[in-house]
Each structure stands twice: as C-alpha cells, then as structure tokens.
TIDO-743001 format. One record per residue: residue number from 0; residue in one letter; x, y, z of N, C-alpha, C in turn. Coordinates in steps of 0.1 Angstrom, whole numbers. Example, Ala and Ser with C-alpha at 12.3 -4.5 7.8 and 13.67 -1.06 7.14 Angstrom:
TIDO-743001
   seq   type      nu      nv      nw     cau     cav     caw      cu      cv      cw
     0      a     132     -57      78     123     -45      78     132     -33      78
     1      s     128     -22      71     137     -11      71     129       0      79
This chain:
TIDO-743001
   seq   type      nu      nv      nw     cau     cav     caw      cu      cv      cw
     0      m    1069     639     901    1075     625     897    1063     619     891
     1      k    1050     617     896    1041     607     899    1038     615     888
     2      n    1033     632     884    1031     637     872    1035     634     859
     3      s    1051     632     859    1055     633     849    1053     618     841
     4      i    1054     609     855    1056     600     851    1039     591     843
     5      y    1027     597     847    1013     598     845    1015     605     829
     6      e    1025     611     826    1025     629     814    1029     614     805
     7      k    1038     607     807    1046     594     791    1041     581     794
     8      i    1032     577     807    1026     568     807    1011     574     814
     9      p    1003     574     800     986     576     806     983     563     811
    10      n     985     551     813     980     538     810     983     534     832
    11      a     992     541     830     998     538     848     990     541     855
    12      k     987     526     865     979     535     881     991     536     893
    13      t     983     536     901     991     539     911     991     523     921
    14      s     991     514     909     998     501     920    1005     498     910
    15      s    1010     509     903    1015     497     889    1029     501     893
    16      f    1040     487     895    1053     489     892    1065     497     881
    17      v    1076     507     883    1082     513     877    1098     507     882
    18      c    1106     507     866    1118     505     874    1123     515     875
    19      l    1138     507     877    1143     519     882    1156     528     877
    20      k    1153     521     860    1157     528     850    1151     539     850
    21      d    1134     537     845    1125     544     841    1127     556     847
    22      i    1129     554     865    1125     563     872    1137     575     873
    23      q    1149     565     872    1163     577     864    1162     583     854
    24      k    1157     577     842    1154     586     831    1142     597     839
    25      t    1129     598     837    1123     605     842    1126     618     851
    26      r    1136     609     863    1138     626     867    1154     630     860
    27      l    1157     630     854    1168     634     842    1164     646     837
    28      s    1151     635     829    1144     641     819    1139     657     828
    29      q    1132     652     840    1127     664     848    1140     675     847
    30      m    1151     673     848    1163     675     856    1162     689     842
    31      e    1165     677     831    1168     689     818    1158     698     816
    32      d    1145     697     816    1130     706     815    1130     718     827
    33      m    1135     714     834    1135     726     844    1152     736     842
    34      i    1162     729     837    1176     737     834    1168     746     817
    35      e    1160     738     812    1161     750     802    1150     754     800
    36      k    1138     755     811    1131     765     814    1140     775     820
    37      d    1151     777     828    1153     793     831    1166     792     825
    38      l    1169     788     815    1175     790     803    1161     796     792
    39      q    1158     798     791    1155     805     777    1143     814     788
    40      k    1145     813     805    1136     828     807    1150     833     804
    41      d    1155     835     807    1168     843     812    1174     846     791
    42      r    1174     840     784    1177     845     774    1164     856     768
    43      m    1149     850     771    1140     865     770    1141     875     777
    44      m    1145     875     787    1152     888     794    1165     899     786
    45      n    1172     887     785    1186     891     776    1183     895     766
    46      e    1172     893     755    1166     900     746    1157     913     745
    47      a    1148     915     760    1140     924     757    1150     936     760
    48      l    1165     930     768    1166     942     776    1175     946     762
    49      q    1183     938     750    1189     942     739    1180     954     733
    50      k    1170     947     729    1157     954     719    1153     970     726
    51      e    1154     969     740    1153     982     741    1168     993     750
    52      l    1178     984     743    1190     992     742    1194     998     730
    53      a    1189     988     724    1190     989     705    1186    1003     702
    54      k    1172    1007     706    1165    1019     708    1175    1036     703
    55      d    1174    1036     697    1182    1052     696    1176    1060     707
    56      n    1170    1062     714    1159    1068     727    1170    1068     739
    57      y    1180    1053     737    1189    1057     750    1203    1061     745
    58      v    1208    1067     731    1222    1065     728    1222    1079     736
    59      t    1234    1077     742    1234    1091     745    1247    1100     737
    60      r    1251    1115     735    1253    1121     723    1268    1129     733
    61      n    1275    1133     729    1288    1139     735    1279    1157     728
    62      i    1274    1162     740    1274    1179     738    1279    1187     738
    63      n    1296    1181     736    1304    1197     732    1309    1196     715
    64      d    1303    1179     712    1306    1179     699    1293    1181     690
    65      t    1286    1180     695    1274    1184     690    1272    1200     690
    66      m    1275    1208     700    1272    1225     700    1282    1224     690
    67      h    1292    1221     693    1308    1233     685    1306    1229     671
    68      g    1301    1217     670    1300    1213     651    1290    1225     648
    69      k    1282    1230     653    1267    1238     649    1275    1253     648
    70      l    1285    1254     651    1285    1267     654    1288    1278     644
    71      t    1281    1284     646    1288    1301     633    1294    1310     635
    72      k    1301    1316     632    1312    1328     632    1304    1338     643
    73      g    1293    1338     633    1281    1352     644    1284    1347     656
    74      q    1283    1333     666    1280    1326     674    1290    1328     686
    75      k    1303    1323     674    1315    1322     683    1320    1340     685
    76      l    1318    1344     681    1320    1357     681    1311    1365     695
    77      a    1294    1360     693    1287    1363     702    1288    1359     719
    78      d    1303    1345     713    1302    1336     736    1316    1345     737
    79      i    1324    1350     725    1336    1361     730    1333    1367     739
    80      v    1321    1379     732    1317    1389     735    1313    1386     751
    81      a    1301    1380     751    1297    1374     763    1311    1370     779
    82      r    1316    1365     773    1324    1355     782    1334    1372     783
    83      f    1335    1380     778    1346    1394     778    1337    1401     783
    84      g    1328    1405     784    1320    1414     792    1314    1408     800
    85      g    1317    1397     808    1309    1396     823    1323    1386     831
    86      s    1335    1398     825    1352    1394     833    1352    1408     836
    87      w    1365    1407     849    1375    1412     857    1381    1420     845
    88      g    1383    1414     833    1393    1422     830    1381    1436     817
    89      f    1371    1431     816    1360    1441     808    1355    1453     819
    90      i    1358    1451     832    1357    1460     842    1364    1467     840
    91      i    1377    1461     843    1390    1475     850    1388    1480     839
    92      t    1392    1473     824    1394    1485     810    1384    1494     810
    93      f    1369    1488     811    1361    1499     806    1369    1510     825
    94      t    1365    1510     833    1368    1518     842    1379    1525     839
    95      i    1392    1520     835    1404    1533     830    1402    1541     822
    96      i    1394    1533     810    1388    1543     801    1375    1555     805
    97      l    1370    1547     814    1363    1562     819    1367    1572     827
    98      v    1377    1569     833    1384    1578     842    1391    1587     834
    99      i    1402    1583     816    1408    1590     814    1397    1597     807
   100      w    1389    1599     806    1378    1601     797    1376    1613     806
   101      m    1362    1612     815    1366    1620     824    1376    1636     822
   102      g    1387    1625     828    1397    1637     840    1403    1642     826
   103      i    1400    1637     810    1407    1649     801    1397    1661     799
   104      n    1385    1658     800    1372    1663     797    1374    1674     809
   105      v    1377    1675     817    1374    1682     834    1387    1688     832
   106      t    1398    1679     836    1416    1695     834    1417    1698     818
   107      h    1410    1692     810    1413    1703     802    1426    1695     801
   108      f    1431    1682     802    1451    1683     793    1452    1685     780
   109      l    1462    1691     779    1471    1690     765    1462    1706     757
   110      g    1447    1711     765    1438    1715     760    1432    1712     750
   111      v    1427    1700     754    1417    1690     746    1410    1688     754
   112      h    1390    1692     750    1378    1695     760    1367    1693     748
   113      f    1368    1680     741    1361    1676     739    1346    1672     736
   114      d    1345    1668     751    1330    1666     763    1330    1669     775
   115      p    1327    1681     775    1322    1692     788    1314    1686     794
   116      y    1316    1687     812    1304    1678     820    1293    1689     813
   117      p    1283    1680     815    1277    1662     822    1284    1652     810
   118      f    1293    1652     800    1299    1640     797    1286    1637     784
   119      i    1280    1645     780    1268    1639     769    1276    1631     759
   120      l    1289    1630     753    1290    1624     740    1295    1609     747
   121      l    1296    1610     766    1300    1597     769    1293    1588     774
   122      n    1281    1596     777    1266    1589     780    1261    1589     763
   123      l    1257    1589     756    1262    1586     741    1266    1571     737
   124      f    1280    1571     745    1286    1563     742    1283    1550     743
   125      l    1284    1556     758    1275    1539     767    1269    1540     761
   126      s    1256    1540     757    1240    1538     754    1243    1528     745
   127      c    1252    1534     735    1255    1528     718    1258    1509     725
   128      i    1270    1512     736    1274    1499     741    1268    1492     745
   129      a    1257    1493     750    1252    1486     756    1240    1482     748
   130      a    1231    1490     743    1223    1486     729    1230    1474     726
   131      i    1248    1477     719    1247    1465     705    1253    1455     720
   132      q    1258    1448     730    1260    1447     741    1252    1436     745
   133      a    1238    1441     746    1224    1434     753    1225    1425     740
   134      p    1217    1429     730    1211    1414     725    1225    1403     718
   135      i    1244    1410     719    1255    1400     717    1254    1386     726
   136      i    1253    1398     740    1248    1386     753    1237    1381     754
   137      m    1222    1382     753    1220    1376     748    1213    1362     740
   138      m    1217    1368     730    1228    1352     718    1232    1345     724
   139      s    1241    1349     729    1252    1339     739    1243    1330     748
   140      q    1231    1336     755    1227    1328     768    1213    1318     758
   141      n    1210    1322     751    1204    1314     739    1204    1304     737
   142      r    1223    1308     736    1228    1293     729    1230    1282     744
   143      q    1235    1291     756    1235    1285     764    1223    1271     772
   144      a    1208    1280     768    1199    1274     770    1196    1260     762
   145      d    1201    1259     748    1201    1254     740    1214    1242     745
   146      r    1221    1244     752    1226    1233     757    1224    1229     768
   147      d    1217    1236     777    1209    1230     783    1202    1217     785
   148      r    1194    1224     776    1180    1216     771    1189    1200     764
   149      f    1196    1205     757    1206    1192     752    1214    1185     767
   150      d    1218    1190     775    1222    1182     785    1210    1179     794
   151      a    1200    1184     792    1185    1182     805    1182    1160     793
   152      e    1184    1165     775    1180    1157     773    1190    1144     768
   153      n    1200    1148     776    1214    1137     779    1211    1128     789
   154      d    1206    1135     799    1204    1132     805    1197    1123     810
   155      y    1187    1124     804    1172    1123     807    1171    1103     804
   156      r    1186    1109     789    1181    1090     780    1193    1083     790
   157      t    1198    1090     795    1209    1083     803    1204    1076     813
   158      n    1197    1086     821    1188    1079     835    1172    1065     829
   159      t    1171    1067     821    1164    1059     805    1165    1048     808
   160      k    1182    1043     803    1190    1032     802    1196    1022     815
   161      s    1197    1038     824    1200    1030     836    1186    1022     843
   162      e    1178    1031     841    1169    1028     847    1162    1011     842
   163      m    1166    1011     826    1159     994     820    1169     987     826
   164      e    1182     992     824    1194     977     834    1190     976     844
   165      i    1187     980     853    1180     980     866    1172     972     870
   166      r    1162     978     858    1151     966     862    1151     958     857
   167      v    1162     952     844    1165     936     845    1173     932     849
   168      l    1179     942     858    1193     930     869    1179     924     876
   169      h    1167     934     880    1163     934     896    1151     917     887
   170      e    1147     915     878    1140     905     870    1151     895     871
   171      k    1160     895     871    1171     885     872    1174     881     883
   172      i    1175     891     895    1176     884     907    1163     879     913
   173      d    1151     888     911    1139     875     914    1139     866     903
   174      q    1142     862     895    1140     851     889    1150     839     894
   175      l    1166     845     897    1172     838     906    1162     832     922
   176      n    1160     842     925    1152     830     944    1139     828     942
   177      e    1136     830     935    1121     828     935    1121     817     926
   178      v    1124     812     915    1124     799     908    1142     790     907
   179      q    1149     800     900    1163     792     898    1167     785     912
   180      w    1166     792     922    1171     790     934    1169     775     933
   181      p    1155     775     938    1146     763     942    1150     750     929
   182      h    1146     755     916    1153     743     903    1167     738     908
   183      i    1171     745     916    1183     739     917    1187     729     930
   184      l    1180     734     938    1177     724     952    1169     717     948
   185      e    1162     714     932    1153     704     931    1163     691     925
   186      i    1171     703     919    1182     692     907    1192     687     920
   187      q    1197     684     929    1203     684     936    1199     670     940
   188      k    1187     674     949    1184     664     957    1179     649     951
   189      m    1179     655     933    1174     645     924    1186     634     925
   190      q    1197     647     922    1206     639     917    1216     629     931
   191      i    1214     639     938    1216     631     956    1209     613     955
   192      s    1196     617     952    1186     601     948    1191     593     939
   193      i    1196     598     929    1202     590     916    1212     584     927
   194      l    1222     587     932    1235     584     934    1231     574     941
   195      s    1224     575     951    1219     566     958    1219     556     958
   196      e    1204     556     944    1200     544     935    1209     539     929
   197      l    1216     540     921    1233     535     919    1242     530     928
   198      e    1240     537     943    1251     530     953    1244     520     953
   199      n    1232     514     961    1221     505     964    1224     490     950
   200      e    1224     501     939    1221     488     923    1233     479     926
   201      i    1241     488     925    1259     487     925    1263     473     937
   202      q    1256     476     949    1262     470     961    1251     457     957
   203      n    1238     459     958    1233     446     953    1245     437     942
   204      l    1245     444     932    1255     439     922    1265     428     929
   205      k    1268     435     936    1282     428     944    1278     418     950
   206      d    1266     419     954    1262     410     969    1255     400     963
   207      e    1258     398     947    1250     388     938    1259     381     933
   208      k    1271     388     931    1281     382     925    1291     375     940
   209      n    1292     379     945    1298     370     963    1285     371     973
   210      p    1281     355     967    1270     358     980    1278     355     991
   211      p    1272     356    1003    1274     350    1015    1284     343    1017
   212      s    1275     329    1012    1278     316    1017    1288     313    1006
   213      s    1299     323     996    1309     320     988    1318     325     995
   214      r    1321     331    1006    1327     349    1007    1340     338    1017
   215      k    1355     334    1017    1359     327    1027    1353     330    1042
   216      r    1360     320    1051    1357     324    1062    1370     321    1071
   217      h    1373     334    1079    1380     335    1082    1384     323    1098
   218      p    1397     318    1103    1392     307    1114    1390     313    1124
   219      t    1388     312    1137    1387     318    1148    1392     313    1157
   220      k    1396     313    1169    1398     304    1180    1391     293    1185
   221      r    1377     296    1178    1373     285    1186    1376     273    1172
   222      d    1379     280    1162    1384     266    1149    1393     259    1154
   223      i    1406     269    1157    1414     260    1160    1413     255    1173
C-alpha cells in the first residue's frame, strides 16, 4: 500500500496524510493490477500452448487411411498370399493335396504313376512353392514393419501432444496455487477493508445529519 502511494506521489512523506478517497482509489488500482497480471499470465500460457499444438509435429494421423491409400496391386496380392499362407485353411488344403499326390503314386490309382517314390517331382513342386512364397511373405512383412513404424511415430506424436498439455496444466495449477490464490485473498482483504471504511463513512454521515442532541428523547418513568 505504501509503495503504491509513494509511486503515485513521490513527494509524500511518512507523516503525510492521505484522504480516504485516495486510499480507496489506490486499493482499487492495486486490485486491477493484480487481476490484469494474472490474466496476462494466463493469456501467455494459452498462447504458448496453442503455438506448440499448432505445429505439424503433434498432428496425429489415421494409419489405416495412410497405409491403404498407397497400396499397389502387388502389395495387396502379397497381403492376401501372406494371410492365406499363415492360416489353417492353407495347412489343411496343402496336407490334403500331399496325401492325394502320394496316395495316387504309391497305389497306382487308375494306372496313374507320374511321380514314383521318393516323389522327386513333388519335392521340386514344394521347393518352387517355398521359393515363390517366401519373398511374397517378406514383402508383406516389410509392409507390416512400415505400419509399425507409422504406429510408433503416431504414438510419439500423441504422447508429445499429451505431455505438452499436461505441462501447461501443471503450470496453470502452479500459477493458481502460488500467485492467483494469494492475489484473490489479498483482493478479498482489500474489499473487506473498503466496505468497512465505507460503512464507517456512512455511519459518520448519519451521525452528522442526526446529532445526538437533536434526537427525540423518549420519556421514562422518572419523567412521568
């Protein structure tokens, strides 16, 4: 309070008198300064948060749209082959083909005997399938690795964005606990002091308007 008065009235001394009106103006000015500083601090933190979140580094993306939008026909075919090659349907179908192949050549069913034991043609057929299937599955796995990389990047962006928001929230809570709450208490004290002074001033005005000597004196038993 004294510092505010000295700032406005540099020539003021400790023994100087200040009227009630100027004191109230000084207190109101102090309250306005506190509120303005708190609002300015909040605006600065909100602007900092908006600038950080506006950066492209924190923009999350839909991985499915990103990956499926760039697929070629060969990549789609590789995914289909990889899905079928890693399913029970492929195992059961291939087992049935092997059993039929070996059964026909062992039993000479209907006189058919195109691949006698030890099934050299079957081994060649299996080797060709493995040689073709392995690169196709690797192509699909490479795409899955790209997807995992996109997922990791997206998770990083999401975590970074959440970290920034949490950091700003912590700063706001610290600002509220360390600065704004004490300011609110100080403002409330000033308001109570101003109201008390106004009440005293009103009471003094009433007393001046109706002095004790002019008040009507009610009769007592002694007067009667």
